[in-house]
C-alpha positions, 0 to 999 in steps of 0.5 A, spaced: 676 898 963 671 895 959 672 890 954 671 894 947 674 896 941 676 902 936 673 901 929 677 895 925 681 895 919 677 896 913 680 889 911 673 887 907 674 892 901 675 891 894 682 892 891 680 896 885 683 903 882 680 909 883 680 912 889 684 908 892 689 909 886 693 904 881 694 897 883 702 895 883 703 893 876 708 888 876 707 885 869 714 886 866 721 886 868 721 893 867 715 894 871 718 890 877 724 894 876 721 900 877 717 899 883 723 896 886 727 902 885 721 907 887 720 903 894 728 903 895 727 911 895 720 912 898 719 908 903 727 904 905 729 911 903 736 910 899 738 912 892 738 904 889 745 907 887 748 906 895 742 901 896 745 895 901 742 888 899 739 888 905 736 894 903 734 890 896 731 885 900 726 890 903 724 893 897 722 886 894 718 884 900 716 891 901 713 890 892 710 883 894 707 885 901 703 891 897 700 885 892 699 881 897 695 886 900 691 887 894 689 879 894 688 879 901 683 885 900 679 881 895 679 875 898 676 879 904 671 881 900 669 874 896 670 871 904 664 876 905 660 876 899 659 868 899 657 869 907 662 863 908 663 860 915 670 861 917 675 858 920 680 861 926 687 857 928 689 858 935 696 856 936 702 860 940 706 858 935 708 858 928 714 857 924 713 860 918 721 861 915 724 866 911 718 869 906 721 872 900 722 866 895 715 863 898 711 869 896 715 870 889 713 862 887 706 862 889 705 869 886 708 866 879 713 872 880 720 869 882 723 869 875 721 877 873 724 879 880 730 874 880 731 878 873 729 884 875 734 884 880 740 881 876 739 887 871 739 891 877 746 889 880 743 883 886 742 877 887 735 874 888 739 868 893 744 873 896 739 878 897 734 873 900 740 871 905 738 877 908 731 876 911 731 873 919 726 866 920 721 869 924 721 867 930 715 865 933 715 858 935 720 852 937 719 845 933 714 841 929 707 845 933 709 852 930 712 848 922 705 845 922 701 850 923 705 855 918 703 849 914 696 849 915 696 857 914 699 855 907 695 850 904 688 854 907 690 859 903 692 855 897 686 851 896 681 857 898 679 855 905 677 862 909 681 861 915 684 866 919 691 865 924 692 868 930 698 868 934 703 872 939 707 878 936 714 874 940 719 880 940 726 875 942 722 868 939 724 862 942 732 863 944 739 863 939 742 857 941 750 858 941 754 853 943 760 854 948 765 849 950 760 844 948 754 847 951 748 851 949 748 857 950 741 862 949 742 869 947 736 873 945 734 871 939 734 878 935 730 876 929 726 884 929 733 888 930 731 891 922 724 890 923 719 885 919 718 887 911 712 882 912 708 885 917 702 891 917 702 894 924 695 896 926 695 901 932 688 902 931 686 894 933 687 894 940 684 890 945 684 891 952 685 884 956 685 884 964 689 880 969 687 879 977 682 883 980 676 880 984 669 878 983 663 882 985 656 878 985 649 882 985 643 881 983 639 884 977 633 887 976 630 880 974 633 878 981 638 874 977 645 872 980 650 877 976 657 876 977 663 881 975 670 882 974 673 888 977 678 891 980 683 888 974 691 890 972 690 891 964 694 890 958 693 892 951 693 887 945 696 891 938 695 887 932 700 885 927 697 882 920 703 879 916 699 875 909 700 868 908 699 867 900 696 861 898 700 858 891 697 860 884 691 861 888 690 869 888 687 867 896 691 871 901 690 869 909 693 873 915 697 871 921 694 876 926 700 877 932 699 880 938 704 885 941 702 887 949 702 894 951 701 898 957 695 901 958 699 907 959 706 909 958 708 912 964 705 914 971 706 922 971 706 923 978 712 919 978 715 922 973 715 928 976 718 926 982 724 924 978 723 917 979 723 914 972 724 907 974 717 906 977 715 911 972 715 905 967 714 899 972 708 898 969 709 898 962 716 894 963 711 889 966 705 889 961 711 888 955 714 882 957 707 879 955 709 879 948 717 879 949 720 871 949 716 865 946 714 860 953 718 863 959 722 859 963 717 855 968 722 853 972 720 859 977 713 861 980 714 868 977 716 864 969 710 859 970 706 866 972 709 869 966 707 863 961 700 863 964 699 871 962 702 870 956 697 864 954 690 868 956 693 875 954 693 871 947 686 868 946 683 874 950 685 879 944 683 873 939 676 872 942 675 879 942 677 880 935 672 875 932 667 877 935 668 884 933 669 881 926 662 877 927 658 883 930 660 887 923 657 881 918 650 883 922 649 876 924 646 875 931 651 871 936 647 866 936 649 863 930 656 863 932 658 857 931 655 856 924 658 862 921 665 861 926 670 855 928 675 855 933 681 851 933 685 851 939 692 847 936 694 844 943 692 846 950 696 852 950 690 856 947 685 852 953 683 859 956 680 861 950 674 856 952 672 860 959 673 866 956 668 866 951 664 864 956 666 870 959 664 874 953 657 872 952 655 872 959 658 877 962 659 882 956 653 880 951 648 878 957 647 871 955 645 866 960 650 860 962 646 855 959 646 858 951 653 861 952 656 854 953 651 851 947 655 856 943 662 855 946 661 848 946 659 848 938 664 852 936 671 850 939 675 844 936 682 841 939 687 838 936 692 834 941 699 833 939 701 829 946 701 822 949 706 824 955 702 825 961 707 830 964 706 834 957 698 835 958 698 842 961 695 843 968 695 850 972 695 851 980 688 852 982 692 858 987 695 861 980 688 862 977 685 864 982 689 870 983 691 872 975 684 870 973 679 869 977 672 870 974 676 864 969 677 860 975 669 861 977 667 859 971 671 852 970 669 850 976 661 851 974 663 847 967 666 842 971 660 842 975 655 841 970 660 837 966 660 831 972 652 830 972 652 829 966 658 823 967 653 821 973 647 820 969 652 815 964 656 812 969 651 811 975 655 809 982 662 810 979 665 815 984 672 813 981 671 816 974 668 823 976 676 824 979 679 821 973 674 826 968 674 832 973 678 838 971 680 840 977 685 835 980 683 835 988 689 831 989 694 836 986 689 842 986 691 844 979 686 844 973 687 840 968 687 843 961 686 838 956 680 836 959 677 843 959 680 843 951 676 836 950 669 837 954 669 844 951 670 842 944 665 839 938 671 834 935 677 832 939 683 830 933 689 826 934 695 827 929 696 819 927 692 814 926 697 810 933 696 817 936 689 818 935 688 810 937 692 810 944 689 817 946 683 814 945 685 807 950 690 811 954 690 819 954 683 820 954 680 813 954 674 815 959 673 821 955 672 816 949 667 811 953 662 817 954 662 820 947 666 816 943 664 820 936 668 826 939 675 823 937 677 823 930 684 822 927 687 827 921 694 825 920 698 831 920 702 832 913 708 838 910 707 843 905 711 840 898 711 848 897 716 848 902 719 843 903 720 841 896 719 846 892 723 851 895 728 847 899 730 843 893 729 846 886 734 842 884 729 835 885 722 839 884 725 841 877 727 834 876 720 832 878 716 837 874 720 835 868 718 828 868 711 828 871 708 836 869 707 841 876 700 839 878 703 835 884 705 843 887 697 843 889 695 836 889 701 832 891 697 825 890 700 826 883 707 825 884 706 818 884 707 818 877 714 818 879 714 811 881 715 809 874 721 812 873 724 808 879 728 804 875 730 809 869 737 808 870 738 815 866 733 819 871 736 815 878 742 818 876 740 824 875 736 824 883 742 821 884 747 827 882 741 832 886 742 828 892 749 830 891 750 837 890 744 838 896 750 834 901 755 839 897 751 844 900 749 841 907 757 840 907 758 848 906 754 848 912 757 844 917 764 846 916 761 854 917 757 852 923 762 847 926 769 847 923 768 839 920 770 837 913 764 831 911 766 828 905 758 828 900 761 821 897 759 819 905 753 816 908 750 823 911 745 821 917 741 827 920 737 827 927 734 834 927 729 835 932 728 838 939 731 835 944 728 831 948 729 824 952 724 821 948 726 823 941 732 819 943 738 822 940 741 819 946 740 812 942 742 815 936 749 818 939 751 810 942 750 808 937 756 813 934 760 811 939 759 804 938 761 805 930 768 809 933 769 803 937 769 799 931 773 803 927 779 804 932 778 795 933 780 794 926 774 793 923 774 796 916 767 793 913 764 800 915 761 805 910 764 812 912 758 815 915 756 822 918 752 824 923 748 830 924 744 832 929 741 839 931 735 842 936 734 846 941 733 844 949 728 847 953 733 852 957 731 849 963 731 842 961 737 839 964 738 832 962 736 835 955 742 840 955 746 835 958 745 831 951 747 837 946 754 837 951 756 829 950 754 830 943 760 835 942 765 832 947 764 826 943 764 830 936 771 832 938 773 826 940 771 823 934 773 828 929 780 828 931 781 822 931 786 820 926 783 813 926 776 814 924 778 821 920 774 821 913 771 815 916 766 817 921 764 824 923 759 828 927 757 834 928 752 838 932 749 845 928 747 850 933 741 854 932 736 849 927 730 852 925 727 853 918 732 856 914 738 850 917 732 845 915 731 848 908 739 845 907 739 839 912 733 835 910 734 835 902 742 833 903 740 827 908 741 821 906 738 817 912 733 820 917 733 819 924 725 817 927 727 814 933 723 816 939 720 810 944 714 807 940 707 811 943 711 818 945 711 821 938 704 824 936 706 824 929 712 828 927 713 832 921 720 831 920 719 824 918 714 826 912 720 832 910 726 827 909 721 821 905 719 827 901 726 829 899 729 822 898 731 820 904 731 813 907 728 813 914 730 808 920 725 808 925 721 806 931 713 804 929 711 810 933 707 816 930 706 817 923 711 812 921 707 806 921 703 810 916 709 812 911 711 805 912 704 803 909 705 808 904 713 807 901 713 799 902 717 795 908 722 794 902 723 802 902 723 803 909 728 801 915 724 799 921 727 797 928 725 797 936 719 795 940 712 797 938 707 801 942 704 794 946 711 791 946 714 797 951 707 798 955 708 790 956 715 790 958 713 797 963 708 793 965 712 787 967 718 790 970 723 793 965 730 792 967 736 796 963 741 792 966 739 786 963 740 788 956 747 793 958 750 787 961 748 781 955 751 786 950 758 788 950 758 794 945 752 797 949 756 796 956 763 798 953 759 805 950 755 807 956 761 805 960 765 810 956 760 815 957 760 814 964 767 813 966 769 820 962 773 818 957 770 824 952 772 828 958 778 826 961 779 833 965 771 832 968 770 825 969 763 825 972 760 830 968 756 825 965 753 821 971 746 823 970 745 820 964 748 814 967 743 814 972 738 815 967 739 809 963 740 804 968 739 807 976 733 811 975 729 806 970 730 807 962 723 811 962 724 811 954 727 804 954 734 805 949 737 799 952 732 795 950 732 797 943 739 799 942 741 791 940 735 792 934 736 799 932 744 797 931 742 791 928 738 794 923 744 800 921 747 795 920 743 793 914 743 801 912 750 800 912 750 794 907 744 797 902 748 804 902 754 800 898 749 799 892 747 806 890 743 803 884 738 800 889 739 805 894 737 810 889 730 807 886 728 806 894 729 814 895 725 815 888 719 810 891 720 814 898 718 822 894 713 817 890 709 814 895 709 820 900 703 824 897 698 823 902 702 827 907 700 833 904 698 839 909 693 839 903 690 833 904 690 834 912 686 841 910 681 837 906 680 833 911 679 837 916 675 842 912 671 836 911 671 832 917 671 837 923 670 845 920 665 844 915 667 849 911 668 849 903 673 853 898 671 860 896 668 860 888 
């Protein structure tokens, strides 16, 4: 099958009345009521008298989706008329969360729809609870991508997102006997009310096969990829609204389909399983986010998934560009593709393949176009997290792409030889091919094939330049820049914290919604006693809501008058949930020993572990075992609590973050690229206890050292200790409180039925080198936690610090990030 597509959807037609029919009328509450009832009858298929709350959700979503579709058509028309350069954001993750309330706030319809539903006997908050979180991501990477699409649309930048429509997403996390158990995340059980299915937008995606070589009529060598096994990518479009901008962009998600539904020969023989075998295998590509890579089959599926995504996206981008009437020679002038981490890295050889094999470009011209079209965002400093793929697997699945990667590498290393003559060692370090392990370095491919490479926090970018990509930085220092991450205040303040949003707007107006720098005006209210009291009342109401969530999910009662201390993020050793837990055990011991000088504190931990990550799952199990002991000990009840909230997602975060007093951001210095949870918490009035890692440093500089709690070593200190030989046993023996906590874990104090359950954790901390320096940082962390305890008792001062945190978070908006990308990297302008 050749690379081709059926005609595209006509998304550039203006939305006007006339042949297309009247537009959706939503001017009055009566208009909205009519539209809701009409949608119920004609689209949901139920009578308003018998409609369930889920039915009302789909009616409300359907009406708003229609409006967004009209706005998208007008946006696309403006882009065509202005002949703009458009950015395409390629990400394997998008954590968009629920969309009903967001879209109503963005379009200014929230109050009208709320009242219309009320007059129809429905509560909008209750209705919105029936919307499933879109299970399209895992953590900060996906949340960042969703924030960026929001900011692109809000500020009228021409942008478009691409991803995969995962049928089951990551997984639903349940805690059974204290352990994480993964269950299918059936978020599409009732369909997705926001998506438009596009059965006419399909592309073939090719795998396996072989390379056939021959000479053309000009005597030139030609290589063709033949005898392939093909899968069909079909599009689903989700509109992404801008806030009060009238601009809507799209997130296009690909779903895998077999090239034919079944083999008639097998079916006629009565062998139904073989008849649908190809269909089943093909459609696995869009079933699950990040299939487990602990087996060869899982690794192969993940690689196929990554290529499936980029191939369909690149074919779609080229088809749209060709419809514009521009030559592909002008692709870099009209198209900018941003690679969100290395997952889309195969887009680079895929664009080369399309330009050479399908459009007849020479290798040199194709590379010139390709290398000026892509940009790459790096999200990790951990060497083990930098993606590589076995050469043998690429050769079997994508032989043409491996062939092109070899050519790219050869041409690149010729340039390296010129720049660094007589330095053979640098060739092996910069090569895209890791010969010793027979793997392809995907991050190297991204750096070589991109115009710009950006880090996501000032420290991260500095470390990227001097460590991870040091040799590349010597070769092309102008390529590396910083764009600090940000979060959208529309989701993480306006929507998730309506009480605080209203208080802020009443005090300084609503310009902060689209220009978060305006929130700086809140500083003048930090010493206003009346404002502080109202701010504290909002925080307490949010804590009551969070306490209800914890009781529902965990069966534990937390008093809203205690300090709420939260660490919510992916479970990973470098994020150091275990350091937090060691401190909780230490507090428990102090209380049991009769120390009454501790303010009541409740600790909330949440996050998913990768299914195959043994130690992270052990940490979750340990947290739950410790919680069982602490929460049921009468000596500590009401004074210390611990809860692991299962199945952490965007909707859960919208309750946890506004209700938190203390935000835990304690990754080992030099390991977290940026973090965005740290920004969300501070924006909602939580004080941060954190290491000098990622964006914590920039948050400290913004809010002031007196309004944040900094602990632990610096990245330089960690590197120096590692270089000179780190001995975790020394810290263990020299700190009795630490030794006691570790020994309690190792001896089975929390698991008397299985005393050796956590031997692996003990060995990791002491026998295997404590790679993330928990032992070294514990003393500093515990001492700063004592400062937190004392500071929280002075509520007037604490609230003042919280207000100043909110007031100084203006630079951490994803709007600022997008403005930086637009100016420094993408060279795009807002639509006029």
